[in-house]
C-alpha positions in Angstrom: 83.1 44.2 90.1 86.8 43.5 90.7 87.9 46.4 88.6 85.5 48.7 90.4 86.8 47.6 93.7 90.4 48.2 92.6 89.4 51.7 91.5 87.9 52.4 94.9 91.0 51.2 96.7 93.2 53.4 94.5 91.1 56.4 95.2 91.2 55.7 99.0 94.9 55.3 99.1 95.4 58.4 96.9 93.3 60.5 99.3 95.1 59.0 102.3 98.5 59.7 100.7 97.7 63.3 100.0 96.4 63.8 103.6 99.5 62.2 105.2 101.7 64.4 103.0 99.9 67.6 103.9 100.0 66.6 107.6 103.7 65.8 107.4 104.9 68.8 105.3 102.7 71.5 106.8 101.7 70.3 110.2 98.8 71.6 112.3 98.9 75.3 113.4 97.8 75.9 116.9 95.7 78.8 117.9 96.1 81.4 120.7 94.4 79.2 123.3 96.7 76.2 122.6 100.2 77.7 122.2 99.7 81.0 124.1 100.1 84.6 122.7 98.4 88.0 122.8 94.9 89.3 122.5 94.4 93.0 121.9 91.4 95.2 121.4 92.3 98.5 119.7 90.2 101.6 119.3 90.8 105.0 117.5 92.3 107.4 120.1 90.0 110.4 119.9 89.7 111.8 123.4 88.3 115.2 122.2 85.6 113.5 120.1 86.7 115.4 117.0 86.2 112.5 114.6 82.7 111.8 113.1 81.3 108.2 113.1 82.1 107.9 109.4 85.7 109.1 110.0 86.2 106.7 112.8 84.9 103.8 110.7 87.1 104.8 107.8 90.2 105.1 110.2 89.5 101.5 111.5 89.2 100.2 107.9 92.5 101.7 106.9 94.2 100.7 110.2 93.0 97.1 109.7 94.8 96.9 106.3 98.0 98.5 107.7 98.1 96.3 110.9 97.5 93.2 108.8 100.5 94.0 106.7 102.6 94.7 109.8 101.5 91.5 111.5 102.2 89.4 108.3 105.7 90.7 108.3 106.2 90.0 112.0 106.0 86.3 111.0 103.0 85.4 113.2 101.3 82.3 111.9 97.5 82.6 111.4 96.9 85.9 113.2 93.4 87.0 113.8 92.7 90.6 112.8 89.1 91.6 112.5 86.8 94.5 113.1 84.4 94.4 116.1 81.7 96.9 115.4 82.6 100.0 113.5 85.3 101.4 115.7 87.3 98.5 117.3 89.9 96.1 116.1 90.5 92.7 117.6 94.1 91.4 117.1 95.1 87.9 118.3 98.8 86.9 117.8 99.4 83.2 118.6 102.8 82.2 119.7 104.2 85.8 120.0 107.2 86.0 122.4 108.1 89.7 122.5 104.8 91.3 123.5 106.3 94.9 124.0 107.8 94.8 120.5 104.6 93.6 119.0 102.5 96.3 120.6 105.0 98.9 119.6 104.9 97.9 115.9 101.1 97.7 115.9 100.6 101.1 117.3 103.6 103.0 115.8 102.5 106.0 113.7 105.5 106.0 111.4 104.9 109.4 109.9 108.0 110.0 107.7 109.0 113.5 106.5 112.0 115.0 104.7 112.9 118.5 105.8 115.7 120.9 105.0 118.1 121.8 107.9 118.3 125.6 108.4 121.2 127.5 110.1 120.7 128.4 113.7 120.7 132.1 112.8 117.1 131.6 111.6 116.0 131.2 115.2 118.7 133.0 117.3 116.9 136.3 117.3 113.7 134.7 118.5 115.1 132.9 121.5 114.3 135.8 123.8 110.6 135.7 122.7 110.6 131.9 123.4 112.0 132.6 126.9 109.4 135.1 127.6 106.6 132.8 126.4 107.9 130.1 128.8 108.0 132.5 131.7 104.5 133.8 130.9 103.0 130.3 130.7 104.7 128.3 133.4 104.8 129.1 137.1 108.1 129.3 139.1 107.0 126.1 140.9 106.7 124.2 137.6 110.0 125.5 136.5 111.5 124.3 139.7 110.1 120.8 139.2 111.7 120.8 135.8 115.1 121.6 137.3 114.9 125.3 136.7 114.5 127.7 139.7 112.6 130.6 138.2 112.4 132.7 141.3 116.2 132.8 142.1 117.2 132.4 138.5 119.5 129.4 139.0 119.8 126.7 136.3 120.9 123.3 137.5 122.3 122.4 134.1 126.1 122.8 134.0 126.8 122.0 130.4 128.9 124.4 128.3 129.3 126.6 126.4 125.7 127.8 126.6 124.0 129.6 123.7 122.9 132.3 126.1 126.5 133.1 126.9 127.2 133.6 123.2 124.0 135.6 122.6 124.0 137.8 125.7 127.5 137.8 127.2 129.6 139.0 124.3 131.4 135.7 123.8 133.3 135.5 120.6 131.5 132.8 118.6 134.4 132.4 116.2 136.4 130.7 119.0 133.8 128.0 119.5 134.4 125.3 117.0 133.4 122.3 119.1 132.5 121.1 122.5 135.9 120.2 123.8 136.8 119.3 127.3 138.2 122.8 128.0 135.0 124.6 127.2 132.9 122.2 129.3 135.3 122.4 132.3 135.2 126.2 132.2 131.4 126.2 132.1 131.2 123.7 134.9 133.5 125.8 137.0 131.1 128.7 137.0 128.9 129.1 140.0 125.3 128.1 139.3 123.8 131.4 140.1 125.9 133.1 137.4 123.5 131.8 134.7 121.0 134.5 133.7 117.8 134.0 135.6 115.0 134.7 133.1 116.1 132.6 130.1 114.8 129.1 130.9 114.7 127.9 127.3 117.9 129.4 126.1 119.7 128.1 129.2 119.2 124.5 128.0 120.9 125.1 124.6 124.6 124.4 124.0 126.5 125.1 120.8 125.8 122.4 118.2 128.5 120.2 116.7 127.0 120.3 113.2 125.3 123.0 111.2 121.7 123.8 112.2 121.9 122.1 115.6 122.0 122.8 119.3 123.1 120.3 121.8 120.9 119.6 124.8 122.1 117.6 127.8 120.1 114.4 128.2 119.0 115.4 131.7 117.5 118.5 130.3 115.4 116.7 127.6 112.2 116.5 129.7 112.3 120.3 130.4 113.0 121.0 126.7 110.1 118.7 125.6 107.8 120.4 128.0 108.7 123.8 126.6 108.3 122.7 123.0 104.9 121.3 123.8 103.6 124.7 124.8 101.4 126.3 122.1 102.8 129.7 123.2 106.3 128.6 122.5 105.3 127.3 119.0 103.7 130.7 118.3 106.9 132.5 119.4 109.0 130.6 116.9 109.3 131.8 113.3 106.4 130.6 111.1 108.6 128.7 108.7 110.8 127.0 111.4 110.3 123.9 113.5 112.5 122.3 116.2 113.1 118.6 116.3 115.2 116.4 118.6 117.4 113.7 117.2 116.3 110.2 118.3 119.8 109.0 119.3 122.0 110.7 121.8 125.6 111.7 121.0 128.5 111.5 123.4 130.8 114.5 123.9 133.6 113.7 126.4 132.0 112.2 129.5 128.5 113.5 128.9 125.7 112.7 126.5 123.6 115.1 124.5 120.8 115.1 122.0 120.9 117.4 119.0 118.1 119.9 118.5 117.6 120.6 114.8 116.4 123.8 113.3 114.3 122.7 110.3 111.9 124.1 107.8 108.4 123.7 109.2 106.9 122.2 106.0 108.4 119.0 104.6 109.2 119.0 100.9 108.2 115.3 100.9 106.5 112.7 103.1 106.5 108.9 103.4 103.5 108.6 101.1 106.0 108.4 98.2 107.9 105.5 99.9 107.6 102.2 98.0 110.1 99.9 99.8 112.4 99.9 102.9 115.0 97.3 103.7 117.1 97.0 106.9 120.8 96.3 106.8 124.2 97.4 108.1 126.6 100.0 106.8 129.5 97.9 105.3 132.1 100.5 106.4 131.1 101.1 110.0 128.8 98.1 110.6 126.0 100.4 111.9 122.3 99.8 111.4 120.5 101.5 108.6 117.3 101.4 106.6 117.6 101.8 102.8 114.4 103.1 101.2 113.2 103.5 97.7 110.8 106.1 96.4 108.0 106.0 93.8 108.7 107.5 90.4 106.9 110.7 91.2 108.6 110.9 94.6 112.0 110.2 93.0 111.6 113.1 90.6 110.7 115.5 93.4 113.5 114.2 95.5 116.0 114.5 92.7 114.9 118.1 91.9 115.1 119.1 95.6 118.5 117.5 96.3 119.9 119.0 93.1 119.1 122.5 94.4 120.5 121.9 97.9 123.9 120.2 97.3 126.1 120.9 100.3 123.0 121.4 102.6 121.9 119.0 105.3 118.7 117.1 104.8 116.8 115.8 107.9 114.9 112.5 107.8 112.1 113.0 110.4 110.1 110.0 111.7 107.3 110.7 114.2 108.7 114.2 114.9 112.2 112.9 115.7 115.2 113.3 113.4 116.5 109.8 112.6 119.5 111.2 110.6 120.5 114.4 108.8 123.1 113.6 106.1 124.7 116.2 103.9 123.5 116.3 100.3 126.7 115.6 98.3 125.0 115.0 94.9 121.6 114.8 93.3 119.7 111.8 94.7 117.2 110.1 92.4 114.9 107.6 94.1 117.0 105.9 96.8 118.2 106.9 100.2 119.0 105.6 103.7 118.1 106.3 107.3 121.1 105.8 109.6 120.3 104.5 113.0 123.9 104.5 114.4 124.5 101.9 117.1 120.9 100.8 117.3 120.3 97.0 117.1 119.6 95.5 113.7 116.2 94.3 115.0 115.3 98.0 115.5 116.2 98.7 111.9 114.1 95.8 110.8 111.1 97.1 112.8 111.5 100.5 111.3 111.7 99.1 107.8 108.6 97.0 108.5 106.6 100.0 109.7 107.7 102.2 106.8 106.7 99.5 104.2 103.3 99.0 105.9 102.5 102.7 105.9 101.4 105.1 108.6 98.3 104.6 110.7 95.5 107.0 109.7 94.9 107.8 113.4 96.5 106.8 116.7 95.1 103.6 118.3 94.8 102.9 122.0 94.7 99.5 123.6 91.3 99.0 125.2 91.8 95.4 126.3 94.9 93.2 126.6 95.1 89.6 127.5 98.1 87.3 127.6 97.7 83.5 127.3 100.8 81.7 128.6 102.2 78.6 126.9 101.6 76.6 130.1 97.9 77.3 129.9 97.9 76.3 126.2 99.7 73.0 127.0 97.1 72.3 129.7 94.4 72.9 127.2 96.1 70.5 124.6 96.6 67.8 127.3 93.0 68.0 128.5 91.6 68.1 125.0 93.7 65.1 124.0 92.5 63.2 127.1 88.9 64.0 126.3 89.3 63.0 122.7 91.0 59.7 123.6 88.3 58.8 126.1 85.6 59.6 123.5 87.3 57.6 120.8 87.9 54.6 123.0 84.2 54.6 124.1 83.1 54.9 120.5 85.4 52.1 119.2 84.4 49.8 122.1 80.7 50.3 121.5 80.9 49.9 117.7 82.8 46.6 118.1 80.4 45.3 120.8 77.2 46.1 118.9 78.3 45.5 115.3 81.1 43.0 115.7 83.0 42.6 112.3 81.1 45.4 110.8 82.0 47.5 113.8 85.7 46.8 113.2 85.2 47.9 109.6 83.6 51.1 110.9 86.6 51.7 113.2 89.0 51.3 110.3 86.9 53.8 108.3 86.9 56.1 111.3 90.8 56.0 111.4 90.8 56.9 107.8 88.4 59.7 108.5 90.6 61.2 111.2 93.7 61.1 109.0 91.8 62.8 106.2 90.4 65.4 108.6 93.8 66.3 110.0 95.4 66.4 106.5 92.6 68.7 105.3 93.1 71.1 108.2 96.9 71.1 107.5 96.4 71.5 103.8 94.0 74.5 104.2 96.3 76.1 106.7 93.5 76.1 109.3 94.4 76.9 112.9 93.4 74.4 115.5 91.8 75.9 118.6 89.9 74.6 121.6 86.6 75.2 119.9 88.1 73.6 116.8 88.9 70.5 118.8 85.3 70.5 120.0 84.2 70.6 116.3 86.5 67.8 115.5 85.1 65.6 118.3 81.6 66.4 117.2 82.3 65.5 113.6 83.8 62.2 114.8 80.4 61.5 116.4 78.6 62.4 113.2 80.9 60.0 111.3 80.0 57.2 113.6 76.3 58.2 113.4 76.4 57.7 109.6 77.8 54.2 110.1 75.1 53.4 112.7 72.4 54.4 110.2 73.9 52.2 107.5 74.4 49.2 109.8 70.9 49.4 111.3 69.4 49.6 107.8 71.4 46.5 106.7 70.1 44.6 109.8 66.5 45.5 108.8 67.1 44.2 105.3 68.7 41.0 106.7 65.7 40.5 109.1 63.4 40.9 106.0 65.1 37.8 104.5 67.3 39.6 101.9 70.5 38.0 100.7 73.7 39.2 102.3 75.0 41.3 99.3 71.5 42.6 98.5 71.0 43.6 102.1 74.3 45.5 102.1 73.5 47.3 98.9 70.0 48.2 100.0 71.2 49.3 103.4 73.7 51.8 101.9 71.2 53.0 99.4 68.3 53.6 101.8 70.5 55.2 104.5 71.9 57.7 102.0 69.0 60.1 102.2 69.1 60.3 106.0 72.8 60.8 106.0 72.7 63.5 103.4 69.9 65.3 105.3 71.7 65.2 108.6 75.1 66.3 107.2 73.6 69.0 104.9 71.6 70.7 107.7 74.7 70.6 110.0 76.9 72.0 107.2 74.5 74.9 106.6 74.6 75.7 110.3 78.4 75.6 110.3 78.6 77.9 107.3 76.2 80.4 109.0 78.4 80.3 112.1 81.5 80.9 109.9 79.9 83.8 108.1 78.6 85.7 111.2 80.7 84.4 114.0 84.0 85.7 115.3 87.3 84.2 116.5 86.6 80.9 118.3 83.2 80.4 116.8 84.7 80.6 113.3 87.4 78.1 114.3 84.6 75.7 115.5 82.7 76.2 112.2 85.8 75.6 110.0 86.7 72.3 111.8 83.1 71.1 111.8 82.6 71.9 108.1 85.7 70.0 107.1 84.7 67.1 109.4 81.2 66.9 107.9 82.6 66.6 104.3 85.2 64.1 105.4 82.7 62.0 107.4 80.3 61.9 104.5 83.0 60.7 102.1 84.1 58.1 104.7 80.7 56.7 105.4 79.5 56.4 101.9 82.7 55.6 100.0 85.3 54.1 102.4 82.9 52.0 104.6 81.2 50.8 101.4 84.5 49.8 99.9 85.5 47.9 103.1 82.2 46.1 103.0 82.8 45.1 99.4 86.1 43.7 100.3 84.5 41.8 103.3 81.8 40.4 101.0 84.1 39.7 98.0 85.0 36.1 99.2 81.5 35.2 100.4 78.5 33.7 98.8 75.3 35.6 98.6 73.7 33.3 101.2 76.6 33.4 103.7 75.8 35.2 107.0 77.8 38.3 107.9 78.8 39.5 111.4 76.8 42.7 112.0 
């Protein structure tokens, strides 16, 4: 008897020690409704209805895997990412602080391409066709809204020297080495109406500062993007040529420009061959960069291509914008880098994150967005705590009044149950939410209910004239079937809720399931052990306080 009792005490303290350690080392994770955060509902962006139902479902499946990878690398604890139906994703990010950054990373396409930079002579002869396509497509009124007055022929841009001057005015191109202050001042000094009237696209282009580029003034970027977005303009370009703006502006004197690159239309490689990407800084100039590593097959293709184009420029294009265009100085095997210039290191980390996660199979649009503030979460925690304390105080008071010393033993067992419950939640990494708190409080009631069944059964045995120890043994034995039935049926219900429920319902089910197992162990094992300790110094005929 004594050795059995000691074994029970060792088991109880071992379980208690593990629970306290898990609670101390891991802590409890709070859900979206407790600490605040974001709730997003995402759908595949298909306004034209081009995707079939099967294609949309497949896109959602692939997007779920990619977004999960991105969110995991964002460092959000216990995010909720799940499908709702066949064409919608629910994303809940608890504790997120930078909402705009999170949405940008979740919805970023990150389509990476490697293209060869071509000389501007590949497109120079076609610029007049592009101008005619613009004039045939856009009205003079729309040209005017873009800063170009098509009816009078004036161009508001006063950057210099203009490509159209070199192409159509007989300017000696050999004398144009760079965009120095003298060339800009001379261009700015020209009257506005001296610019040829019917060349709206060409008028935006300035001589580039590197091979295969034009420079476009930052204030002219909206007009250029409008022109490049026209299907007629794309058809006017050579079939094997595409134009891409650089993502970062460059400063020339007192003005800022963006490079417009002339590239091969088809990439020689895409980001599908990318295996890893790591953000860092250039040790020489302390500028942000992303170093990437290619797969074995991609590395062989990259090595072969760069070996054939030593001395040429290679553009790294991300989502149709040129991130960098380094010159190929030697054969490159399987490693390279994307230079981001003066961009913050966090931007480089975000880019590396998206590249590692992969490209979304289709664009996603935000259908629903909710933000839960930390103050609301704190109010929920405070109100839940108050409700729990009131319930506990009421339960403890009633147990001690109705069952006296036995009630005190039940309260001690209940304290043990609560510590085991919290330790189990921490150890399993479960997230505590408002429905979870409700499940916790419900399981406390079930733990008390088990003790009530046992104590009432013991009272019946005592009323039947049984000895104290015999009544206790019989009470625990006969109450066991009722306790098992009640806990088992509730556990089955909780498992069904977990399997078919979503979000808060699953949180409630997890907490309730853990609570049922813990309450069963507490009622049958811990309370029984406490009773054995209570009865150990008494005679079989001595009365007990119950």
